[in-house]
N, C-alpha and C positions, 0 to 999 in steps of 0.2 A: 806406798800410795800409787805409784806408777804401775806396779804389778797388779794391784786390785783393779785399776782402770782397764788395763790390758785384758785381764781375765774377763771382766764384765763385757767389754766390747766383743770379744771372740765368743763368749757365751751367747750373746744376742745374735751374732752371725750364725752360730750353730743352730739356734732355734729357727731362724729364718730358713736355713738350708734344709733342716728336717721338715719344715712345713711345706716347702716347695717340693721336696722329694715325695712326701706323702699325699699331698692334696692337689698338685698341679694337674689341671685338666680332668679331674675325676668326676666332676658333675655333682649331682645331688647325693650327699652322703647317706641320706635316708633310703635311697634306691637300693634294691637287693643286689643288682649287678655291681654298683659302685662299692657296696660294702664287701662283696666278694673280692673285688680287685684290691681294695684297701687292706683287708685282713690276710688274704692269701698271697698277694703279690707285693704290694708296696711296703708293708711293715717289715716282713723278713728281709726284703732287699735293702731297705734303708738301714736296718739294724746291722746287717752283715757288712755294708759299706762303712758304717760308723766304727764297728769293732775292728775291721781290717785296717782302716786308716789309723786308729789308735795304736794297734799292735805293730804295724810296720814302721810307723814314725818313732815309737818308743824303742823298738829294736835298733833302728838306725842311730838314735841318740845314744844308746848304750855302746854300740860299736864305736862310734866316733869319740866318745868320752874315754873309753878304756884304751883304745888304740892311738888316741891323740892324732887322728887322721881325718880330715874333713871329707875324704872320699870313701871312707869306710861305710859299707852298707851291705845288706843281705845280697844285693845284686852284684856289687863289685867284689865281694868276698867269695862269690860262687855258691853261696848257700841256697839262693833261690833256684839256681840251675840244678843243684843236687836234689832239692826237694821236688822239683818238677819231674826229674827223671824217676824218682821214687814213686810219684803218683802215676806217671805214665807206665811204669813197670807194673804197678798194681792193676791198671786198666787192662793191660795186655794179658796178664795171667788170670784175670777175672776174679780177683779177690772180692770179698764182701765190702760194700761201701763203707762200713764202719771201720774197717781195717786200713783204709787208704791213708789216713793221717799217720798211722804207725810207719808205713813205708816211707812217707815223706819225712818224718822226723828222723828215722834211722839214716837215710841218705843225707839229710842235712847235717847231722852230727858227724857222719863219716866224712863229709866234705870239709867241715871245720877242722877235723883231726888231720886230714890230708894237707890242708892249707898251712896249718901250724907246723907240721913235720917238714913240708917243703920249704917253708920260710926259714926254719932253723938250718936246713941244709944249704940254702942259697945265700943267706945273709952273711955279710962281711962287715958287721958293725952297724948295719942299717936295717934292722929287722922290720921296722914300721914301714919303710919304703917298699921293702920286698914283699910285705904281706899282701898288698893290693895286687901286685904282679902275680903272686902265687894264686890268689883268688880268681883272677881273670883266667889264668891257665887251667885251673881245675874246673871252673865254670864252662870254659870252652870244651873241655873233655866230656863233661856230662851232656852238653848240648849236642855234641857229635854222637854220643851213645843214644840220645833221645831220637836223633834223626835216623839212626839204624833201626830203632824200634818201629818208627813210622814206615820205613821201607819194607820191613818184613811183616807188617801188620796193617796193610792198607785198609782193611775193613773197619779198623778202629782208629783210623787217622783223625777223624773229626774230634773224637773224644780226647785224643792226646793233644792235638793242636789247640784245643780250648784252653789248656793249661798255660800255653805260651802267650795268651792275650787275656789277662785277668779281667774279670767282670762279675757282675752280680745279678744277671738276668734270670738265673735259675736258682736263686736263693731259696732255702727252706728253713723252717724253724729249727729242725734238728741240727743243721749246720751252725746256725746262730748260737744254739745252746752250747755246742762243743767248743766253738771259738771263744765264746764268752767265759766258760769255765776256765779254759787254759789261760786266757788273758788275765782274768781276775787273780788266779793263783800267782801268775808271773809278776803282776804289779805288786801284790802283797810282799812277795819275796824280795823284789827289787827295793821296795821302800824300807824293808828291814835291813838291807845292806847299804842304804844310801850314805850313812856316815863313813863306812869303810871305803866306798867308792870315792867320796870326797878326799879322803886321806891319800888314796892312790894317785890323785891328781897332783900331789906334791912331789911325786917321784918315788921310784921303787925303794931306794935306799932309805929315804926318810920314812916311808910307810912301814918298812921293816923295823926301823928303830922305834916306831910307835906301837909295835906289837901286832901289826896286820900281816897275815899270811897272804902275800901278794899273789902267789900262784893260785891258791885255792879260791880267793875272791874273784880274780880275773876269769878263771875257767868257769866258775859258777855263773857269773853274769853272762859270759859268752854263751854258755849252754842254755840259759833261760831265754836269751834273745833269739837263739837259733831255733829253739822249740816253738816259740811264739810265731816266728816267721814260717816254719815248716807247716804248722797246722793251718795257718791262713792260706798258704800256697796250695795245700792239699784240697781246699774247698773252693778257692776263688781263682787260682792260677797266679802267674807271675805279674806283679805290679811294681814297677821300678820308679825311681826318682823321688817319691814322697819321703822315703826314709833317709834320703841323702840331702834333699833341699831344705825341708822344714827345720830340722835341727840346726842347720847352719844359719838360717835366717833368725831363729830364736837366739842363738848364741851371739849373733852380731847385733842384736837389738841394743838400743841405747841404755836400757835399764840395768844392764850388767847383773842379770838375775843369778841367784845361786843354783846349785844343781837340782834341788827339789823343785824350785820354781820353774826351772827349765823343763823338768820332767812333766809337770802339770800343763805347762803351756804347749808342749809337744803333743800331749794327749788331746787337749781341746782343739788345737789348730789342725793336727793331723786328721782327726775324725771329721772335722768340719770340711776340710778340703776334699777328702775322699767322697763325702756325701754330695758335695757340690759337683765334683767331677762326674759322678755317676748320674746325677740329674741332668747335667749338660749333655752327656752321652745319650740320654734317652729322649731329649727334645731337639737337639741341634739338627739332626737329619731324620726326624720323625717321618715315617714309621720305622725307619731303620735304627737299630741299636748299636751305638758305638761303645765298645768296652771302655771302662774307666781307665784302664792302663794306657789306652791311646790318647785320651784326653789329658791325662797327667803328663805323658811324654810331650805333647804339644805345648803344655803350659810350663813344664819343668825344665825343658832344655834351654829356653831363653833365660829363665831365672838362674839356672846353674851357670850358664855362660856369663851372665852379669856378675855372679858371685866370684867366678874365677878371674874376671877382668879387674874387679875392684878389690881383690884380695891383696892385703899389704904384702909387699915384697920383702923377703927375708935376706939378709946379707949372708953370703956364703962364708 
């Protein structure tokens, strides 16, 4: 009952957010100019923000669930930095726009592999703790390489820098379509694996005793989450905090929701928060556009600090 009420409340907030994003200050919808703004600017922008919020939050939820680490996210694991470098490299060498997500996905997966390899090399019985450290190190490396790209390609600096501050001001229907397809396939696959992911939460040894191939399931879910993140980053740039904060808030809710319920809550709340952040960025300093990533950072940092302060202390 509590879950149904929570979903209903957030669905209402989502509709309100979508209405604000689509119709705020648009004037008479029957006017030709207003219709052009609505159909060519507002709708693709709002849909892209909604899908990006869903994808990044869902990916963060999967990372945190599998790795049992509340700090696990595409940002802290270095995947966003790897995907950004891939997109920046695509811009520099002048590849076709449609191939940019391929570069982003390749470097995101490469980052994931490097993080896992480095974790195995560094860990001394604490692989989960080492994972975040390895992700930060690899992410810093790709950020440094991206800076080198900027130095040697000053004429394309603006295009590259745009990926470092994610936003939706240049959204197009084609981008929405590609993100939507990847996200839909990813969600379907994750739902098909949901029972095995639940078993993994019992521990590796118990999961193996129940017939689950721990390594295959873990790597499959990590791969899907990485691909979702990479495709979103390729089109909208790096957007942090939402994939880290929202899953933690959902997990700490009083309802003690199961994994599938948490998944749907993350989808609804993540999409809603991203749309709201994009709308706030478009109106708070109007006519200037503040990227959604900046708004999320301003909102997410205090919330993350609160989560860390109120986190129950574990005995050593």
